[in-house]
C-alpha positions in Angstrom: -134.7 -5.7 92.9 -133.0 -7.3 96.0 -130.2 -9.3 95.2 -128.5 -11.1 98.8 -125.0 -11.4 98.6 -122.6 -13.4 100.7 -119.8 -11.0 102.6 -117.0 -13.1 104.0 -114.7 -10.6 105.8 -111.2 -11.5 106.7 -109.2 -10.6 109.6 -105.7 -11.9 111.2 -107.1 -14.9 113.7 -103.6 -16.0 114.5 -99.8 -15.7 113.9 -96.9 -18.1 114.5 -93.6 -16.7 115.6 -90.3 -19.0 116.2 -89.3 -18.8 119.7 -85.7 -17.7 119.0 -84.6 -18.1 115.5 -85.0 -15.0 113.8 -83.8 -16.4 110.6 -86.5 -18.8 110.1 -90.3 -17.0 109.1 -93.5 -15.8 110.5 -97.1 -17.5 109.3 -99.9 -15.3 109.7 -103.8 -16.9 109.9 -106.4 -14.7 108.0 -110.1 -15.9 108.3 -113.5 -15.5 110.7 -114.1 -18.2 112.3 -112.0 -20.8 109.9 -108.7 -20.4 108.8 -109.6 -18.9 105.2 -105.9 -17.7 104.2 -101.9 -18.7 105.3 -99.3 -15.2 104.5 -95.9 -16.1 105.2 -93.1 -13.5 105.9 -89.6 -14.1 104.6 -87.0 -12.4 107.3 -86.2 -8.8 106.8 -89.3 -9.1 104.0 -91.8 -5.8 104.7 -95.1 -7.7 103.0 -96.6 -11.2 103.2 -97.0 -13.7 100.4 -99.9 -16.1 100.7 -99.2 -19.7 100.9 -101.5 -21.2 97.5 -104.5 -22.2 97.9 -104.9 -25.9 98.0 -101.4 -26.3 99.3 -102.5 -26.7 102.9 -104.9 -28.7 105.2 -106.1 -27.7 108.2 -106.5 -30.5 110.5 -107.4 -28.8 113.4 -108.1 -25.4 115.0 -109.1 -23.1 117.5 -108.8 -19.7 118.0 -110.1 -19.1 121.6 -107.3 -21.7 123.1 -104.9 -21.5 120.4 -104.3 -24.6 119.0 -103.1 -25.4 115.6 -102.5 -29.2 113.1 -101.9 -28.3 110.0 -100.0 -29.7 107.2 -98.3 -27.7 103.9 -96.8 -29.2 100.9 -94.7 -26.8 99.1 -95.5 -26.9 95.3 -92.2 -26.8 94.6 -91.5 -23.3 94.1 -88.0 -21.6 95.6 -90.1 -18.3 96.4 -92.6 -20.5 98.8 -91.3 -21.9 102.3 -90.3 -25.6 102.1 -93.1 -29.0 103.0 -94.0 -27.9 106.8 -96.2 -29.7 109.3 -97.3 -26.7 112.3 -99.0 -27.7 115.4 -99.2 -27.5 119.2 -101.6 -25.1 121.5 -100.2 -21.6 122.5 -96.6 -21.1 123.3 -95.6 -25.2 122.2 -95.9 -25.1 118.9 -93.6 -26.9 116.6 -92.9 -26.1 113.0 -91.5 -29.2 111.3 -89.6 -29.6 108.1 -87.7 -32.4 106.6 -83.8 -30.5 107.6 -85.5 -28.5 111.0 -87.8 -28.5 114.4 -88.6 -24.8 115.0 -90.5 -24.1 118.4 -92.8 -20.8 118.8 -95.6 -19.7 119.8 -99.0 -19.1 118.2 -100.5 -15.7 119.4 -104.6 -15.5 118.8 -104.8 -12.1 120.7 -105.6 -10.0 118.1 
């Protein structure tokens, strides 16, 4: 008996890093062809944590051109980042929260 199974590999597609503010977290986007999971790393943290499924929406994403438009709504957990939007291309990507605007780079050369 043969059983067909769907296999979905995921790997790091892109990473968002702030340009100058090392006190902000980094974001890592995992998937294959499309973003399947978003990880964040607090400054000084050894390991990343995942954003809860359903808390973010990818409005548009293109790995080849390093372009992203994403909205994240915090569920109110203090262990998670505040709500933010992330949009732009390459070295001109902006993360905006209610009280901060952070410029950075979306690196998709993994």
